N, C-alpha and C positions, 0 to 999 in steps of 0.2 A: 192164705191170709191167717187162718187159725194157727198154723205151724209157726208163722212169723211172730204172732202175738205171744204164743207159748215160749218161743225163744227169748223174746224181750222180757217176759216175766222171770224166766230162769236166770237171765243175765242180771236183772234187777236184784233178785234175791242174792245172787253171788256177790254183787257189788256191795250190798248192805252188810252181808256177813264179813266181807273182806275189810270194809272200811270201819266197822264198829270198833275193833281194838284200837285203831289209830285215833278215832274220835274220843274214845274213853281215855286214851293217854293224854290227848290235848286237854281234855276236861280236868283230869287229875293234876296236870301241871299247874293249874290255876287254883288249886285247893290247898288248904292248910293240911298239916300232917294228920290232924284229928278228923278232917272231913273226907279224906280219901275214900275210906270205907263206910263212914257214917252217912255221907251224902252220896247216894247212888245215882242221882240224876246226872244226865250228861251236861246240863247247864248248871254250873256252880251257884249255890245260893249266895255265897260271899266270895266272889273271885278276888284273888290277890296276886300281886307280882312279886311278893316277898320271896317266893320259892325260887324264881329266876335270879333275883338279887343274891340270894344265898348261894345258889349253884355257881354263879359266875364270879362272885367276889371272895367267898370264904373257901372255896375249893380251888383246885388247880386247873379249872376248865379253860381259862384264857390261854394257858400254856399248851394244854392238850389241843385246843382249837388251832393254835398257830402251828403246832407240829403236824396236824392233819392237813392244813393248807400247804405246808412246805412239801410233805410227802406226795400229796395228790397232784400239786402243781408240777413238781419235778417229774413225776411219772407220766403225766399227760404230755408234757413238753418232750420228754424222751421218746414216747410212743409216736407222736406226730412227726418228729424229725426223722427217726430211724426208719419207720415203716412206710412213710410216704415215699422216701427214696427207694426203699426195697420194692414197693408196689409199682413204682414207675419203671423200675427195671423189669419186673415180671410182666407188666401189662403193656409196655410200650416198646422197650428195647428187645433186641434179638441177640442171644448169646448162647454158646454151647451149654447143654445141660439145664436150660431154663425150666422146662417142664418137670424134670426130675426133682430139681431143688424146690420148685413151687409145690409139687405134690408132697414132698417131705415135710414142708412147713404145715400144709393143710392137714396132714395126717396127725399132727400133734393135737388137733381138736379132740381126738378120741382118747387122749392120755389124761386121766384124772390128776389134777394138781397136787392132791394129797400124796400121791405116790412119789413125788420128787421132793417132798418136804425135808426129809432127813439129808439127802445129798446137798440140798441148797444150804442148810444150816452148816454142814461140814465145810462146804465151799466158802461160806462167809467166814468161818473160823480160820481157814487157811489163808484167806486174803486179808485178814485182820480187820474186817468191817462188821463183825458180829456185834450187835448191840448199838449200831449206828443207823441213822436214817438211810444212808446209802446202801446198807445191807438189805433193806427191804424195797427200796426203789428199783434197784437193778432186777431182782426177781419179778417184781410187778411188771416192769417193762418187757421182760422176756416172756412172761406168761400171756401177754396179750398178743404175741406175734401171730398165731394162726388166724384169729378172727380179724385182726387189723389188716393183715396182708390180703386175706380173702376179700374183704369188703372194698378196700382201696384199690386192689388190682382190678376188680370188676368195674369200679368207678372210672379208673383211668382208661380201661378198654372201651368204655362207652363214649369217650370223647372222640369226635370225628377225626380221622387221620388227616383230613385236609387242613385242620388247624395247625397241626405239627408241621406239615409240609409247607404251609404258608409262612410259618415262623422261620423255618430253615431257609426258605428262599429269600427272606428278608435279612438273612445273615445272622440270625439268632443262634447262639451256641446251645448245646444240650441243657446246661444248667439254666440258661435264660429261658428256654422253652418250658422247662419244668416249673420255674417260679412265676413266669409271666402268663403262661397259657393254662397249664394243667391245674395248678393249685387254685387259681380263682374259679375255674369252671367246676372243680370238685369240692368247693367249699362245704356244701351240705354233707358230703361223705366224711370230710375231715371233722366237722362238728359232731357227727354221729359217733365217730371213733372216740373223740374226746369225751363225750358223755358216757359211752360204754366203758371207757377206762376210768373216768373219774368216780362214778358211782360205786363200783366194787372196791376200788382203792380206798375211798373215803370210809367205807363200811368194813373193810378187811380186819379180821381179828386173829386168825390162827397163826399166820406167819409172824405177825407183830408180837403175839403172845410168846412165842418160842424164841424170838430174836432179841426183843428189847427187854432189858432187865433193870434199867434205870428209869425212875419215874419222870425224870426231866425229859426223856425222849418219848414218853407215852403219847399215843394218838387218842382220839376221842373214844373209840370202842374200848380201849384198855382203861381209860378213865371211867367209863360207865361200868365196866366189870368190877373195878375197885369199889365203886359205890354199892353194888349188889352184894359184894363180899363182906360188907361191914356187919358187925355183930348185931346191931339194931338198925337195919336199913330204913331210911325215910323214903317211902314210896313216892311221895309227891316230888321230892328232889330227883329221884331216879327218872320219873316221867318228864320233869322239866329238862333234865340232861338229855334224855332221849329226843325230846322235841328240838333241842339245840342241835343235835346231830342230824336229824332228819330234815329240818327246815331248809338248810342251804341246798340240799340235793333237790328237794321239791321245787324250790324257786328257780334253780338253774334249769331244770327240765321244762318248767312252764315257759320260761323265757326263750328256750331254744327248741321247743317241740316241733315247730314248723320245719326247721332245718333237719331235725332228727328223722321225721317221717319222710321228707324228700330224700334224705341221704340213704335211708334203707331202701326206698323204692328204686332209686337210681342204681344202687349197688346190686340189687336183685336183677333188675333189667339188664345191667351190664354183664 
């Protein structure tokens, strides 16, 4: 009992330490430029929405936001389409070399992404997509292959084989079985993959920084970086911009957390 109480205390301390910078950022976003450091309380004495208005209307954040939505949406769609089909092949179908190819994909989990940054940029240049959103969407989709295939393959393997046999006995083709049987049953795993793809894509900075050179193509992290690089940065504006970046991800996770937990549990069991 004492050990459990001690664990709860340690976890509580860790939660407070972890959440404090986020709470301070939220507080600073509602403060004026002068009050950010003058007013050290977490609850602003004179909260204002002018900071958000300035961030959204006077800067290019609507464009950055739209770019991030396009890049993240295209990446998530590509990942779900490509790797659900690949995982169905690895988890359900039987073909020569299946285990070897599957093992090759999973081994890529141990390859740091930064090691392929230069080859990716050179390939973008050769394909003529350097500086475009397509040039970062394709590497994002490719980079999620190991984890997406691992989780979805396990999820498909967990589906009872009797469901597939019943569908085939009813005359369903392989594509019909995939779309009508496996995808609905594996919905939590698909949502889990979507979240695990959307969050790092939405927050990604390094590849976007070296690939995108036109401000009209900037995503939100690049827009935030341009604010911090100003000669006289307004920290309340930076915090408001940071909150704009973080809030959609937090809301998305809160709405889908039930599917996320179930998807991870199902994939692990599979």
